[in-house]
N, C-alpha and C positions, 0 to 999 in steps of 0.2 A: 329318611328324616324322622319318621315315627319311631323307628327302632332306636334312634339315637337318644331321644328324650326319655324313652321308657327303659332302655337297657343301660345306657351310659349315665344319663343324668340321675335317674332314680337309684340305680345300684351304686354308682360311684358316689353320688351325693350322700347317700345314707351310709354306705360302708366306709367310704373315705371321708375326707374333710370337705367343707363347702368349697374349698379352692378347686377341688377336682371337678366340681359341677361346671366350672367355666370351660373345661376341656370340651364339653359338648355344647356348641353354640348353634345347634341346628334349629332350636325353637326358643322363643322368649320364655315360655313356661318353664323351661329347664333352668334358667338362671333364677327364676322366681322361687322355685322349689329348693 
């Protein structure tokens, strides 16, 4: 769960588009970032 929001949400959300952030729904903070 922690790896998902730091690896997927942070890297995908910053490198890709905000739409990719939804791919990682392990934590609510992930969708907010």
